[in-house]
MIDO-944960 format. One record per residue (C-alpha): x, y, z. Coordinates in steps of 0.001 Angstrom, whole numbers, padded with zeros to 6 digits, always signed. Example, Ala and Ser with C-alpha at 12.3 -4.5 7.8 and 13.67 -1.06 7.14 Angstrom:
% residues 2
+012300-004500+007800/+013670-001060+007140/
//
This chain:
% residues 370
+018491+015168-006068/+016350+015305-002933/+017990+015045+000492/+014927+013055+001604/+014521+009356+000869/+013669+008800-002782/+011073+006109-003396/+010530+004082-006539/+006779+003924-007068/+004352+002655-009684/+001034+004410-010194/-002067+002915-011788/-005036+004719-013278/-008209+003630-015027/-010276+006671-015923/-013956+007282-016450/-013557+006786-020189/-012988+003073-019417/-010355+002715-022111/-007909+000679-020040/-005108+000814-017472/-002279+003334-017468/+000790+002390-015434/+003754+004650-014696/+007019+004279-012824/+008521+007309-011089/+011098+008208-008493/+010019+010762-005911/+010504+011946-002365/+006771+012684-002186/+007503+016392-002079/+009427+018499-004595/+011453+015811-006372/+009712+013910-009175/+011386+011914-011928/+009165+010002-014388/+010928+006883-015659/+008647+004735-017813/+005001+004042-018553/+002639+001919-020578/-001056+001604-021371/-003031-001626-021547/-006480-001330-023111/-009412-003197-021671/-011016-005729-023979/-014628-005083-024846/-015896-007746-022454/-014275-006043-019461/-015482-002597-020577/-019030-003890-020661/-018745-005416-017185/-017505-002074-015814/-020045+000046-017690/-022822-002148-016315/-021842-001031-012805/-021647+002739-013329/-023769+004543-010761/-024166+001406-008651/-024630+001881-004892/-024738-001721-003680/-021231-002620-002543/-022226-006291-002345/-023719-006594-005814/-022326-009664-007633/-021798-007629-010823/-019566-005145-009005/-017698-008011-007333/-017021-009546-010740/-015957-006174-012161/-013638-005714-009161/-011897-009014-009908/-011400-008086-013561/-010133-004592-012715/-007678-005949-010144/-006400-008631-012520/-005872-006162-015386/-003999-003777-013097/-001770-006586-011841/-000947-007481-015441/-000046-003858-016152/+002391-003733-013217/+004039-007005-014244/+004421-005813-017832/+005822-002453-016747/+008381-004088-014459/+009416-006402-017283/+009769-003405-019593/+012300-001771-017243/+013821-005076-016063/+012932-004608-012391/+011844-007157-009809/+009192-006580-007157/+011854-005917-004507/+012944-002823-006421/+009511-001158-006091/+008631+000554-002799/+004915+001010-003361/+002121+000815-005923/-000528+003537-006015/-003773+001850-007158/-006560+004298-007950/-009061+001696-009120/-012123+002301-011283/-014677+004874-010174/-018249+003610-010240/-019917+006352-008214/-018869+009798-007020/-021449+011746-004982/-019460+013937-002581/-022527+015835-001374/-023613+012512+000159/-020000+011835+001245/-019827+008863-001118/-017086+007936-003558/-016520+004381-004738/-013530+003087-006676/-013461-000664-007233/-010247-002687-007109/-008969-005034-004411/-005828-003454-002956/-005093-006378-000663/-005338-008933-003466/-003116-006777-005679/-000461-006479-002958/-000438-010238-002396/-000300-011030-006083/+002538-008601-006816/+004499-008963-003597/+004602-005158-003353/+002952-002820-000841/-000122-001163-002330/-001919+002073-001405/-005480+002464-002675/-008759+004155-001694/-007210+007600-002081/-010368+009716-002204/-012505+008362+000616/-010864+010192+003549/-011236+013515+001740/-014923+012929+000974/-015664+011741+004507/-014035+014912+005856/-016353+017039+003707/-014174+017477+000614/-015117+016883-003000/-012637+014021-003392/-011670+015410-006805/-009710+016593-008632/-006988+014677-006854/-003724+015358-008682/-003082+019102-008157/-000225+018516-005703/+001523+016358-008284/+000865+018847-011072/+002240+021687-008967/+005310+019792-007770/+006338+018845-011268/+005448+022160-012895/+007416+024146-010318/+010386+021753-010469/+010535+022241-014242/+010127+026016-014111/+006986+026048-016241/+005612+029241-014722/+008822+031075-015575/+008697+029703-019129/+005062+030781-019493/+005574+034178-017893/+002805+033724-015342/+000160+031323-014028/-000442+028069-015853/-003245+025521-015888/-003086+021784-016315/-006329+020859-018074/-007121+017160-017889/-009743+016197-020456/-010621+012652-019465/-014172+011393-019072/-014780+014461-016909/-012637+017557-017472/-010791+019170-014582/-008303+021970-014158/-005377+022611-011838/-004482+026307-011732/-000962+027054-010492/-000072+030622-009546/+003239+032231-008745/+003080+031781-004958/+003409+028321-003424/-000097+028558-001974/-001619+029588-005310/-003208+026265-006179/-006833+025858-007255/-008572+022843-008750/-012071+021785-009761/-014031+019802-012324/-015023+022079-015190/-017722+019857-016657/-017824+017056-019227/-014661+015891-020933/-014782+012950-023314/-017441+010858-021573/-020474+012293-023373/-018820+012082-026794/-017455+008599-026106/-020763+007279-024780/-022640+008679-027746/-020403+007304-030491/-020222+003957-028708/-024016+003757-028629/-024227+004541-032352/-021238+002757-033856/-019568+000576-031236/-016418+002693-031547/-014951+003814-028238/-014173+007395-029339/-014442+009859-032233/-010900+009630-033586/-009396+013128-033915/-012922+014520-033691/-013539+013494-037312/-017330+013162-036976/-017697+016265-034815/-015650+018366-037237/-018195+017906-040054/-021262+018431-037871/-023340+021475-036979/-023779+022595-033386/-027267+022746-031909/-026566+025809-029780/-029955+025641-028064/-028985+022341-026442/-025585+023716-025434/-027194+026825-023928/-029680+024714-022001/-026898+022596-020537/-024775+025642-019753/-027648+027002-017649/-027508+024006-015298/-026843+024784-011608/-023410+023121-011519/-021809+025926-013466/-022657+028589-010877/-021580+026554-007843/-018639+027998-005883/-015209+026371-006029/-014009+023728-005450/-016537+021369-007030/-016600+017970-008694/-018781+015775-010882/-019727+012180-011526/-019263+011004-015141/-023035+010373-015317/-024065+013920-014423/-025362+014438-017974/-027296+012229-020320/-026520+012094-024056/-030179+011374-024837/-030728+015128-025260/-028946+014931-028623/-030680+011706-029636/-032724+013289-032424/-029675+014844-034127/-027610+013316-036910/-024518+011650-035427/-022060+014257-036680/-024278+017068-035371/-024671+015358-032001/-020906+014998-031638/-020316+018589-032732/-022822+019716-030096/-021219+017615-027368/-017738+018901-028260/-019047+022471-028147/-020514+021859-024697/-017182+020540-023414/-015315+023561-024828/-017827+026132-023537/-017895+024635-020051/-014088+024812-019883/-014147+028406-021147/-016668+029315-018440/-014339+027777-015861/-011590+030155-016997/-013680+033049-015687/-013564+031544-012169/-009779+031748-011922/-008181+034621-009978/-005688+035705-012648/-005209+035406-016378/-003787+032019-017271/-000829+032346-019611/-000562+028712-020636/-003056+025834-020766/-001438+022404-020931/-003968+019809-022054/-003575+016242-020861/-005786+013170-021009/-007427+011618-024047/-009018+014907-025111/-005672+016250-026293/-005800+013718-029161/-009082+015186-030419/-007941+017775-032958/-011418+019255-033314/-011763+019753-029563/-008270+021244-029302/-009227+023811-031957/-012373+024636-030007/-010344+025109-026830/-007811+027327-028577/-010645+029543-029792/-012444+029599-026434/-009556+030202-023993/-007515+033383-023636/-004137+031783-022905/-001938+029670-025130/-003419+026156-025436/-000886+023366-025935/-000707+019613-025832/+001162+018796-022617/+003427+016467-024602/+004951+019583-026197/+006484+020367-022803/+008057+016961-022267/+005237+015389-020263/+003531+012165-021328/-000125+013090-021360/-001168+009433-021314/+000792+008803-018106/+000253+011947-016011/-002589+010537-013920/-000789+007257-013258/+002359+009193-012314/+000253+011293-009985/-001071+008308-008070/+002459+006940-007697/+003380+010319-006170/+000322+010306-003896/+001063+006756-002740/+004427+007951-001436/+002796+010955+000239/+000311+008576+001862/+003182+006465+003232/+004694+009650+004681/+001407+010878+006172/+001498+013998+003984/-001610+015770+002630/-003115+014439-000573/-005662+017250-000870/-006084+020857+000256/-008990+023207+000974/-008274+024965-002335/-008279+021762-004389/-011195+019747-002983/-012799+022018-000385/-011749+019727+002458/-011696+021720+005740/-007940+021297+006249/-005060+019554+004441/-006023+015900+004345/-003947+012755+004030/-005535+009499+002994/-005145+006196+001239/-005203+002682+002652/-001980+000683+002869/-001983-003035+002037/+001262-004773+002929/+002705-007306+000555/+003233-009944+003221/
//
């Protein structure tokens, strides 16, 4: 147990796949001690998804559509906290802080812009719990990429659990959400690198939604029977992003699925899955040492076809993170609970090696309950 104060924190995450809210309860000192306790996921209903999707890429902070989406996002996150507390039989007084990531609408770090909707003040008042939100903005304003934002949590937990020793060398936490990102953890404490590798599930999800109304290709069933149009993949792989130096990050709308519009649905999905796998494999070449173990988290780990592609494309052992006792559906929410505590303590949330920020950067905005 840590000799520092241990906080009880709830983290909230709604990713770029727009599937819903993940909530997780942890205990942590904001440094080396992390103990996940419980979690849950609450899917958005289709009406809310549509209201959020309508706002993707929006730049007008005063647009009435974004204001309406903000209210819905905040309300759904409040419901998730209440349900999680009921699940573990805790009252608001037992929770020190809520880490509220919000829903990303726009991420353009080269213009020093990142926008996550969600009203932290309203959430704090409604719950009667202090809330930290707006995690990424300070990093982006200081010249960082503002993403990926969970490497410090990944590293703290991986080192506490001795995962590098179990793997026999460096490991990578590969989050395949809407965008895919990697946290590479080496043997020395300072060996921490992170960046967005390219698309994750967003292109596949957007495509199948446009064709069938389904929110994802379950287990990669359509993609697994399709044929890859390698010319499209090669054209995408030649885009400038893939030769940019590290660290680097993406917006979920950096690519457009219309390029596969003329293909049969199964072929389009096979092509999109191939692009995701190849972009991750290219990212492996940017790492300083051979990665012994790849732990895949996020929704992409449920896509059996994509997992097979990753196993073929990557040199190290590729495993579902759940195999190592982590809950891959809760990792991001856990991470923002951890970062909320670090924000309270004035500790860095990002590093030069994880976002390119000039120096270790704290951040987050605190909203008091009363």
